[in-house]
FILO-534932 format. One record per residue (C-alpha): residue number from 1; x, y, z. Coordinates in steps of 0.5 Angstrom, whole numbers. Each point is the difference from the previous one (the first is absolute). Example, Ala and Ser with C-alpha at 12.3 -4.5 7.8 and 13.67 -1.06 7.14 Angstrom:
BEGIN
1, 25, -9, 16
2, 2, 7, -2
# end
This chain:
BEGIN
1, 77, 160, 36
2, 6, -4, -3
3, 4, 5, 2
4, -2, -2, 8
5, 1, -7, -2
6, 7, -1, -2
7, 1, 4, 6
8, -4, -5, 5
9, 4, -6, -4
10, 7, 4, 1
11, -1, 1, 6
12, -2, -8, 2
13, 6, -1, -4
14, 3, 3, 5
15, -2, -1, 5
16, 7, -3, 3
17, 3, 6, -3
18, -3, 6, 4
19, 5, 4, -1
20, -1, 0, -9
21, -8, -2, 1
22, 1, 8, 4
23, 4, 3, -5
24, -7, -2, -6
25, -4, 2, 6
26, 4, 7, 0
27, 0, 1, -7
28, -7, -2, -1
29, -2, 5, 6
30, 4, 6, -4
31, -4, -1, -6
32, -6, 0, 3
33, 0, 5, 5
34, -7, 3, -2
35, -4, -5, 0
36, 1, -6, 5
37, -5, -5, -2
38, 3, -4, -6
39, 5, -2, 7
40, -6, -2, 6
41, 2, -7, -3
42, 8, 0, 0
43, -1, 4, 7
44, -3, -6, 4
45, 7, -3, -3
46, 5, 4, 1
47, -3, 1, 8
48, 3, -7, 2
49, 6, -1, -4
50, 2, 6, 3
51, -2, -1, 8
52, 4, -8, -1
53, 6, 3, -2
54, 0, 6, 6
55, -1, 4, -6
56, -3, 7, 5
57, 4, 4, -3
58, -3, -1, -8
59, -6, -1, 4
60, 0, 8, 3
61, 2, 2, -7
62, -6, -4, -2
63, -4, 3, 5
64, 3, 8, -3
65, -1, -3, -7
66, -7, -1, 1
67, 0, 7, 3
68, 1, 4, -5
69, -6, -3, -5
70, -6, 6, 0
71, -4, -4, 3
72, 4, -4, 4
73, -3, -7, 1
74, -2, -1, 7
75, -2, -7, 0
76, 7, -1, -3
77, 4, 4, 5
78, -5, -4, 6
79, 2, -7, -3
80, 8, 1, 2
81, -2, 3, 7
82, -4, -6, 1
83, 5, -6, -3
84, 6, 3, 5
85, -4, 0, 5
86, -2, -7, -2
87, 8, -2, 0
88, 1, 3, 6
89, 3, 6, -2
90, -4, 5, 5
91, 6, 7, -1
92, -1, 0, -8
93, -7, -1, 0
94, -2, 4, 5
95, 5, 6, -3
96, -4, 0, -7
97, -6, -1, 3
98, 1, 7, 4
99, 3, 2, -6
100, -8, -2, -4
101, -4, 3, 5
102, 5, 7, 1
103, -1, 1, -9
104, -6, -4, 0
105, -5, 2, 5
106, -7, -2, -2
107, -2, -5, -1
108, 2, -5, 6
109, 2, -6, -2
110, -3, -6, 3
111, -1, -2, 8
112, 2, -7, -2
113, 8, 3, -1
114, -1, 5, 6
115, -1, -7, 3
116, 5, -4, -4
117, 5, 5, 2
118, -1, 1, 6
119, 0, -6, 2
120, 7, -1, -3
121, 3, 6, 5
122, -2, -3, 5
123, 3, -6, -2
124, 7, 3, -1
125, 0, 4, 6
126, -2, 7, -4
127, -6, 4, 5
128, 2, 6, -2
129, -2, -2, -7
130, -7, -2, 3
131, -1, 5, 3
132, 1, 5, -7
133, -4, -5, -3
134, -7, 1, 5
135, 1, 7, -1
136, 0, -1, -7
137, -7, -4, 1
138, -4, 5, 5
139, 3, 7, -4
140, -3, -3, -6
141, -6, -3, 3
142, 2, -8, -3
143, -6, -5, 2
144, 3, -4, 5
145, -1, -7, 0
146, 0, -4, 8
147, 6, -4, -3
148, 4, 7, 0
149, -3, 2, 7
150, 3, -8, 2
151, 7, 2, -3
152, 0, 6, 4
153, -3, -3, 6
154, 7, -5, 1
155, 5, 4, -3
156, -2, 6, 7
157, -2, -7, 4
158, 7, -2, -1
159, 4, 6, 0
160, -4, 0, 8
161, -4, 5, -2
162, -6, -3, 3
163, -4, 6, 1
164, 1, 3, -6
165, -2, -7, -3
166, -7, 1, 3
167, -1, 7, -1
168, 1, -2, -7
169, -4, -6, 1
170, -6, 5, 2
171, 0, 4, -6
172, -2, -7, -4
173, -7, 1, 0
174, 2, 7, -1
175, 3, -2, -7
176, -5, -4, -2
177, 3, -6, 1
178, -2, -6, 6
179, 5, -3, 4
180, 1, -7, -2
181, 3, -7, 4
182, 6, 2, -3
183, -1, 7, 3
184, -1, -3, 8
185, 5, -5, -1
186, 5, 5, -2
187, -2, 5, 6
188, 1, -7, 4
189, 6, -1, -1
190, 2, 7, 2
191, -3, 0, 5
192, 4, -6, 4
193, 6, 2, -3
194, 0, 7, 5
195, -2, -5, 5
196, -7, 2, 0
197, -5, -6, -1
198, -5, 2, 6
199, -1, 5, -4
200, 0, -3, -7
201, -6, -5, 3
202, -5, 6, -1
203, 1, -1, -8
204, -3, -8, 1
205, -7, 4, 1
206, 2, 7, -4
207, -1, -5, -6
208, -6, -4, 2
209, -3, 7, 1
210, 1, 1, -8
211, -2, -6, -2
212, 6, -4, 0
213, 3, -7, 2
214, 7, 0, 4
215, 4, -5, -4
216, 4, -6, 3
217, 7, 4, -1
218, -3, 6, 4
219, -2, -4, 6
220, 7, -3, -2
221, 5, 6, 1
222, -4, 2, 7
223, 1, -7, 2
224, 7, 1, -2
225, 1, 8, 3
226, -3, -3, 6
227, 5, -6, 1
228, 5, 4, -1
229, -2, 5, 5
230, 0, -6, 5
231, -8, 0, 0
232, 0, -7, -1
233, -7, -2, 4
234, -3, 7, -4
235, 2, -3, -6
236, -4, -6, 1
237, -6, 2, 3
238, 1, 3, -8
239, 1, -5, -4
240, -8, -2, 4
241, -2, 6, -4
242, 2, -2, -6
243, -3, -6, 1
244, -7, 3, 1
245, 1, 4, -5
246, -1, -6, -5
247, 8, 0, -1
248, 5, -6, 1
249, 6, 1, 2
250, 6, -3, -4
251, 6, -3, 0
252, 2, 8, 0
253, -4, 1, 7
254, 4, -4, 3
255, 7, 0, -3
256, 0, 8, 4
257, -2, -4, 6
258, 5, -4, 0
259, 5, 3, -3
260, -2, 6, 6
261, 0, -4, 4
262, 8, -3, -1
263, 2, 6, 1
264, -3, 2, 6
265, 4, -6, 3
266, -7, -4, 0
267, 2, -6, -4
268, -3, -5, 5
269, -7, 3, -2
270, 2, 1, -8
271, 2, -7, 0
272, -7, -2, 2
273, -4, 5, -5
274, 5, -5, -5
275, -1, -6, 2
276, -8, 0, 1
277, 0, 4, -8
278, 4, -8, -2
279, -7, -2, 3
280, -4, -2, -5
281, -6, -1, 6
282, -1, 8, 2
283, 1, 2, -8
284, 3, 5, 1
285, 5, 4, -6
286, 5, -5, -1
287, 8, 2, 1
288, 3, 2, -7
289, 8, 2, -1
290, 0, 6, 3
291, -3, -3, 7
292, 5, -6, 1
293, 5, 6, -2
294, -2, 4, 6
295, 0, -6, 5
296, 7, -2, -3
297, 2, 7, 1
298, -3, 0, 7
299, 3, -7, 3
300, 7, 2, -2
301, -2, 9, 3
302, -1, -4, 7
303, 6, -6, -1
304, -6, -5, 0
305, 5, -5, -4
306, -4, -6, 0
307, -7, 2, -2
308, 4, 4, -6
309, 3, -6, -3
310, -6, -4, 1
311, -4, 6, -4
312, 6, 0, -6
313, 0, -8, 0
314, -9, 0, 0
315, 2, 6, -5
316, 4, -4, -6
317, -5, -6, 2
318, -5, 5, -2
319, 4, 3, -8
320, -2, 7, 6
321, 8, 1, 0
322, 1, 1, -7
323, 2, 8, -2
324, 6, 3, 2
325, -3, 4, 5
326, -3, -5, 4
327, 8, -4, 0
328, 2, 8, 3
329, -3, 0, 6
330, 2, -7, 2
331, 8, 2, -1
332, -2, 7, 3
333, -3, -4, 5
334, 6, -5, 1
335, 5, 7, -1
336, -2, 3, 5
337, 0, -6, 5
338, 6, -1, 0
339, -1, -7, -5
340, 5, 2, -5
341, 2, -7, -2
342, -7, -2, 0
343, -1, 7, -6
344, 6, -2, -3
345, -3, -6, -3
346, -8, 3, -1
347, 4, 5, -5
348, 2, -7, -2
349, -6, -3, 0
350, -4, 5, -5
351, 5, -2, -5
352, -2, -7, 0
353, -7, 2, 1
354, 0, 4, -7
355, -1, 7, 3
356, 6, 4, -1
357, 2, 4, 6
358, 0, 8, -1
359, 6, 5, 2
360, -6, 1, 7
361, 1, -7, 1
362, 8, 0, 0
363, 1, 6, 4
364, -5, -2, 4
365, 5, -6, 2
366, 7, 4, -1
367, -3, 6, 5
368, -2, -6, 5
369, 8, -3, -1
370, 3, 7, 0
371, -3, 3, 7
372, 1, -8, 3
373, 8, 2, -3
374, 0, -7, -5
375, 3, 6, -4
376, 4, -7, -4
377, -8, -3, 0
378, -2, 6, -4
379, 4, 1, -5
380, 0, -6, -2
381, -8, 1, -1
382, 2, 6, -4
383, 3, -5, -4
384, -5, -5, 0
385, -5, 6, -3
386, 5, 2, -6
387, 0, -7, -2
388, -8, 0, 1
389, -1, 7, -5
390, -2, 4, 6
391, 5, 6, -1
392, 2, 4, 7
393, -3, 6, 2
394, 1, 6, 5
395, -4, -5, 6
396, 6, -4, -2
397, 5, 3, -1
398, -2, 4, 8
399, -1, -5, 4
400, 7, -4, -2
401, 3, 7, 2
402, -4, 1, 6
403, 3, -7, 2
404, 7, 2, -1
405, 0, 6, 3
406, -4, -3, 6
407, 6, -4, 1
408, 5, 6, -1
409, 3, -3, -7
410, 0, 6, -4
411, 5, -3, -5
412, -5, -5, -2
413, -6, 6, 1
414, 4, 4, -6
415, 1, -6, -4
416, -8, -1, 0
417, -1, 7, -2
418, 5, 0, -5
419, -3, -7, -2
420, -8, 4, 0
421, 3, 5, -5
422, 4, -4, -5
423, -7, -4, 0
424, -4, 5, -2
425, -4, 1, 6
426, 0, 7, 2
427, 1, 0, 8
428, -6, 5, 3
429, -2, 5, 7
430, 0, -7, 4
431, 6, -3, -3
432, 5, 6, 1
433, -4, 1, 7
434, 3, -7, 2
435, 6, 3, -1
436, 0, 6, 4
437, -3, -4, 6
438, 6, -5, -1
439, 5, 6, 0
440, -4, 4, 7
441, 0, -6, 3
442, 7, -2, 1
443, 1, 7, 0
444, 4, 1, -6
445, -3, 8, -1
446, 4, 2, -6
447, -1, -6, -4
448, -7, 2, 2
449, 0, 7, -2
450, 4, -2, -7
451, -6, -4, -1
452, -5, 5, 1
453, 4, 4, -5
454, -1, -5, -5
455, -7, -2, 2
456, -3, 8, -1
457, 3, 0, -6
458, -4, -5, -2
459, -8, 1, -3
460, -4, -3, 6
461, 5, 3, 4
462, 1, -1, 8
463, -7, 0, 3
464, -2, 0, 7
465, 2, -8, 1
466, 7, 4, -2
467, -1, 5, 6
468, -3, -5, 5
469, 6, -4, -1
470, 5, 5, 1
471, -5, 3, 6
472, 0, -6, 4
473, 7, 0, -1
474, 2, 5, 2
475, -5, -2, 7
476, 4, -7, 1
477, 6, 4, 0
478, -1, 6, 5
479, -2, 5, -5
480, -7, 2, 2
481, 0, 7, -1
482, 3, -1, -7
483, -5, -4, -2
484, -5, 6, 4
485, 3, 4, -4
486, 0, -4, -7
487, -7, -1, 1
488, -2, 7, 0
489, 3, 2, -5
490, -4, -5, -5
491, -7, 4, 0
492, 5, 5, -3
493, 6, -3, -5
494, -3, -8, 0
495, 7, -6, 0
496, 4, 7, -2
497, -2, 1, 8
498, 6, -6, 1
499, 5, 5, -3
500, 4, 1, 5
501, 1, -6, 5
502, 6, 4, 5
503, 6, -5, -4
504, 0, 3, -6
505, -6, 5, -5
506, -3, -4, -5
507, -3, 4, -6
508, -7, -3, 0
509, -6, 2, -4
510, -6, -2, 1
511, -5, 3, -6
512, -5, -3, 1
513, -1, 2, 8
514, -6, -3, 1
515, 1, -7, 0
516, 6, 1, 5
517, -5, 2, 6
518, 0, -3, 6
519, -5, -5, 3
520, -2, -4, 5
521, 6, -5, 0
522, 5, 7, 0
523, -4, 2, 7
524, 0, -7, 1
525, 7, 1, 1
526, 2, 6, 2
527, -5, -1, 6
528, 3, -7, 2
529, 8, 4, 0
530, -3, 5, 5
531, -4, -4, 4
532, 6, -6, 0
533, 4, 7, 3
534, -5, 2, 5
535, -1, 6, -3
536, -8, -1, 0
537, -2, 7, 0
538, 3, 1, -7
539, -4, -6, -2
540, -5, 2, 2
541, 1, 6, -4
542, 1, -4, -6
543, -7, -3, 1
544, -3, 6, 0
545, 4, 2, -7
546, -2, -6, -3
547, -8, 2, 0
548, 1, 6, -1
549, 3, -3, -7
550, -6, -4, -1
551, 4, -6, 2
552, -5, -5, 5
553, 4, -4, 5
554, -1, -8, -1
555, 1, -5, 6
556, 7, 0, 0
557, 1, 7, 1
558, -4, 0, 6
559, 3, -7, 2
560, 7, 4, 0
561, -2, 5, 5
562, -4, -5, 4
563, 8, -5, 0
564, 3, 6, 2
565, -6, 2, 5
566, 0, -6, 4
567, 8, -2, -1
568, 1, 6, 5
569, -6, -2, 4
570, -5, 6, -2
571, -6, -5, 0
572, -5, 5, 1
573, 2, 4, -6
574, 1, -5, -5
575, -8, -3, 2
576, -1, 8, -1
577, 3, -2, -8
578, -4, -6, 0
579, -6, 4, 0
580, 2, 6, -5
581, 2, -6, -5
582, -7, -3, 1
583, -3, 6, -1
584, 4, 1, -7
585, -3, -7, -2
586, 6, -3, 0
587, -1, -7, 3
588, 5, -4, 6
589, 4, -5, -4
590, 5, -6, 4
591, 5, 5, 0
592, -5, 5, 4
593, -1, -5, 5
594, 7, -2, 0
595, 1, 7, 3
596, -4, 1, 4
597, 0, -7, 4
598, 8, 1, 0
599, -2, 7, 4
600, -4, -3, 5
601, 5, -5, 1
602, 5, 5, 1
603, -5, 2, 6
604, 0, -5, 3
605, -8, 0, -2
606, -1, -7, -1
607, -7, -1, 0
608, -2, 6, -5
609, 5, -4, -4
610, -4, -7, 0
611, -7, 7, -2
612, 3, 1, -6
613, 2, -7, -2
614, -7, -1, 0
615, -1, 6, -3
616, 2, -2, -6
617, -2, -8, -1
618, -7, 4, 1
619, 1, 5, -7
620, 4, -6, -4
621, 7, 2, 2
622, 4, -5, 1
623, 6, -1, 4
624, 7, -2, -2
625, 6, -3, 4
626, 2, 7, 1
627, -6, 1, 4
628, 0, -5, 3
629, 8, 0, 3
630, -1, 7, 3
631, -6, -2, 4
632, 5, -6, 1
633, 5, 5, 2
634, -4, 4, 5
635, -2, -6, 3
636, 7, -2, 0
637, 1, 6, 5
638, -5, -1, 4
639, 1, -8, 2
640, -7, -1, -2
641, 1, -7, -4
642, -7, -2, 1
643, -2, 5, -5
644, 6, -1, -4
645, -2, -8, -2
646, -7, 4, -2
647, 3, 3, -5
648, 4, -5, -2
649, -6, -4, -1
650, -4, 4, -5
651, 7, 2, -4
652, -1, -7, -1
653, -8, -1, -1
654, 0, 7, -5
655, 6, -4, -3
656, 5, 4, 1
657, 7, -3, 0
658, 4, 3, 7
659, 8, 1, -3
660, 5, 1, 3
661, 0, 5, 5
662, -9, -1, 1
663, 4, -7, 5
664, 7, 5, 2
665, -6, 3, 4
666, -5, -5, 3
667, 7, -4, 1
668, 1, 6, 4
669, -7, 1, 4
670, 1, -7, 2
671, 6, 0, 3
672, 0, 6, 3
673, -6, -2, 5
674, 3, -6, 1
675, -3, -6, -4
676, 5, -2, -3
677, -4, -7, -3
678, -3, 4, -5
679, 6, 4, -3
680, 3, -5, -1
681, -6, -4, -5
682, 0, 8, -3
683, 7, -1, -1
684, -1, -8, -3
685, -6, 3, -5
686, 5, 7, -2
687, 6, -6, -2
688, -5, -4, -4
689, -3, 6, -4
690, 5, 4, 0
691, 7, -4, 0
692, 6, 0, 5
693, 0, 8, 1
694, 7, 1, 5
695, -6, 6, 3
696, -4, -5, 1
697, 6, -5, 4
698, 3, 7, 3
699, -7, 3, 2
700, -2, -7, 4
701, 6, 0, 3
702, 1, 6, 2
703, -7, 0, 3
704, 0, -7, 3
705, 7, 2, 4
706, -3, 7, 2
707, -6, -5, 4
708, 4, -5, 2
709, -1, -5, -3
710, 8, -2, -2
711, -1, -7, -2
712, -5, 0, -5
713, 4, 6, -1
714, 7, -4, -1
715, -3, -5, -5
716, -3, 6, -5
717, 8, 3, 1
718, 3, -6, -1
719, -5, 0, -7
720, 2, 6, -2
721, 8, -2, 0
722, -1, -5, -4
723, -4, 4, -4
724, 6, 4, -1
725, -4, 5, 1
726, 3, 8, 3
727, 1, 0, 7
728, 1, 6, 2
729, -7, 2, 1
730, -1, -6, 5
731, 1, 1, 8
732, 4, -6, -1
733, 5, 4, 5
734, -6, 1, 6
735, -2, -9, -2
736, 7, -2, 2
737, 0, 5, 7
738, -7, -3, 2
739, 2, -7, -2
740, 5, 1, 4
741, -3, 3, 6
742, -3, -5, 0
743, 4, -5, 1
744, -1, -3, -7
745, 7, 0, -2
746, -1, -6, -6
747, -4, 3, -3
748, 3, 6, 0
749, 7, -3, -3
750, -5, -5, -5
751, -2, 7, -3
752, 8, 3, 0
753, 2, -6, -3
754, -6, 0, -6
755, 3, 7, -1
756, 8, -1, 0
757, -2, -6, -6
758, -6, 4, -3
759, 7, 5, -1
760, -4, 5, 4
761, 4, 6, 3
762, -2, 3, 6
763, 2, 3, 7
764, 6, -5, 2
765, -3, 4, 7
766, -5, -6, 0
767, 4, -6, 1
768, 3, 2, 7
769, -6, -2, 4
770, 0, -7, -3
771, 8, 0, 0
772, -1, 2, 8
773, -6, -6, 0
774, 5, -5, -4
775, 5, 2, 5
776, -4, -2, 6
777, -2, -7, -3
778, 8, -2, -1
779, -2, 0, -9
780, 7, 2, -1
781, 1, -2, -7
782, -7, 4, -2
783, 3, 6, 4
784, 6, 0, -4
785, -4, 0, -7
786, -5, 6, 2
787, 6, 2, 3
788, 3, 1, -7
789, -6, 2, -3
790, -1, 6, 5
791, 7, 2, -2
792, 0, -1, -7
793, -6, 4, -1
794, 2, 7, 6
795, 7, 0, -4
796, -3, 0, -6
797, -5, 6, 3
798, 6, 3, 2
799, 4, 0, -7
800, -8, 2, -4
801, 0, 6, 5
802, 5, 2, -2
803, 1, 1, -7
804, -7, 0, -1
805, -3, 4, 5
806, -6, 1, -4
807, -1, -6, -3
808, -5, -5, 4
809, 0, -5, -4
810, 1, -8, 2
811, -3, -5, -3
812, -8, -1, 0
813, 0, 6, -3
814, -1, 8, 4
815, 2, -6, 7
816, 0, 4, 7
817, 3, 7, -1
818, 1, 0, 7
819, 4, -6, 0
820, 6, 0, 4
821, -2, 5, 5
822, -2, -5, 5
823, 6, -3, -1
824, 5, 6, 0
825, -3, 2, 7
826, 2, -7, 3
827, 7, 1, -3
828, 2, 7, 3
829, -5, -1, 7
830, 4, -1, 7
831, -6, -3, 4
832, 4, -7, 2
833, -4, -3, -6
834, 7, -6, -2
835, -4, -3, -5
836, 4, 5, -5
837, 6, 0, 3
838, 1, -8, 1
839, -3, -2, -7
840, 6, 6, -3
841, 5, -4, 4
842, -2, -7, -2
843, 2, 4, -8
844, 7, 2, 3
845, 0, -8, 2
846, 0, -1, -7
847, -7, -1, -1
848, -3, 2, -7
849, 7, 2, -3
850, -2, -2, -8
851, -6, 4, 0
852, 2, 7, 5
853, 7, 1, -2
854, 2, 7, 3
855, 5, 0, -6
856, -5, -2, -6
857, -5, 4, 3
858, 4, 7, -1
859, 3, -2, -7
860, -8, 0, -2
861, -1, 6, 3
862, 6, 2, -4
863, -3, -2, -7
864, -6, 4, 3
865, 3, 6, 1
866, 5, 0, -7
867, -5, 2, -5
868, -2, 7, 5
# end
């Protein structure tokens, strides 16, 4: 007894020196190999010391020492297992437990230990341990508890094995265990996760037959499931049923409902419920921080910035905006809406308010800045992050790396990679995939292959994402057949299928082939590549192959087929694909409708297009600007201006902002039907919204001129000259011709003078009708000026044609690739027209010697020819 006390004191004194404590205990244990009773107290001291020091090999040694006793101490051995499990060391705990059960078949331990081991195995994701433990319980007829069944049913539900979970539930009463509220709650969650909410609702009635009352948690689970499936009306009815059962919907119920509405884009309805919760008279649960966070995120997702800003102000006032999670939602909302400067101010505000930004806070901002190309700002935020005591992580460096790769700044990207390594932050598969994607996008296949070799040497290696990047690159570069070949080989060789890309052979080995199997994205990529090449039959075969591999298509795969069929005018085939899509349970998305509208537009089926638009509204798919532009394009081709005006009104009512293409289509539509006043109104709105875009001026001018609105076209052209636009797309030759035909020579003269004053270069032949007109009026001075200018420009054209026949760039960018053609024709014609001959004779008499000396021109040509 005295010896035991002395050893216990020695262990306590040396608890901070686990190695010495272990030596003392081991020596004492060796001297008392035949009797464990002396060391029972010391045993309870040494195990926690070894656990804290992570001395697991010593714990295994202790396990083996105890088994050497003539009568092994069961309680002590199971205590070690228990302490290991409680410490989360399930692998060591299970190993020792399995060893004990093999050597000491009887008596079995308490069900409490089994429960602990099962729970820890589930938490640490070791399902094979759970299976072994359950079999051991059944074989040795250990009395089960309801808690044991709850653990097992929960594990099966989490693994997606709902049917097995239900079978186990049915066995409970046979094993003498009654289901409780937790059992039903676990099953409810399982049904909802499997999308079987309607079937799960039957549990409510089953509970009552067993004398149990459904809980608020169960109701909330089902409400969440119904909301997730978009069954909002049924969710409302279930809440009413909840009230009938005497349960008041709590804040979790309301948060579930609001979250569902926000995710479905029904932010106005969510906002109404949120306001009702704030109204005291209605006696509803008051919104908590979670409610506010859901609404803030919802407002930003729907780009309702004013409402989001007002909510932030109220959250500050009520001291709800006080945790880093709320600030991060605010940050993400600002960044996703392009408010990057405001987001940078929020980081400073967080620090000032005593809320320390975490790595996620900084990464939200850094990622947004990098995506917007503001790399210098992103680097400054990284410096601020480090100053604030937060180390950049792999997400930080990956965002920077992607930013530089997008801009093609490969040197800087490599510096980031080196900086990352120096900081002790190991690049992960995501980081390397960013580099791989960049190299393939730029066509640098040899460097990409070297990177793949390097990735293959790493533990995480190449993954399916890496394979998809390569397959996508091959499809984009026209090597669809090679991409298809790689996909086929992936089923056998995994990522090693990338070894032979055609340029060179890379020795790649996929030791874990299962992780690099083709997925839905893989097949979507090659199906898209085949469709784009017009190989629809081969694409269909790949679709069938995909189904045979138990990969089920989503709406994106169907949309690929729809778009390509519609593009080729195969509308009936497209609608057959649509039926199959609906049979397979894929919902029609915005992209789906846009593909169908495009196809109907190609077939000029305007009535059917409006039918699809109405269907979109009925099922809650909101049209975007692309949807309306597809319709506008068809209306423009059909010259249906009234419907176009209706579409514009609807866009504005729905809060869909027309883009540049929308305005162009509207202008065309009105002009083609001769409605120039509305067209000019649209033009004015367009430049106020989009700015003074050259393409808008070009379109409006050409359409006015084509419609015979010559004076309006002239005014717009003069405005374009003043704005120094590239005039190559303006049909100004036709304008000059029409002005002269209508004997508006003064207007034609004004335009030419403005073009000359602005430094524009154009076909000198445009001067001819104006010079003729001025001669008839006797304005010799102006005739002389214009003639000099014409000859100077004509000479310049000849020089340019002789020296750089392929270089057609004159002043104002790309102006008039056919410049000089009319001028050359006039100079060489012999139809009796005397203007050119007269002006040339005048030049011989002394006009323009200072500017057009033939000797000077020859020297100029000589200088240009010398270097060649």
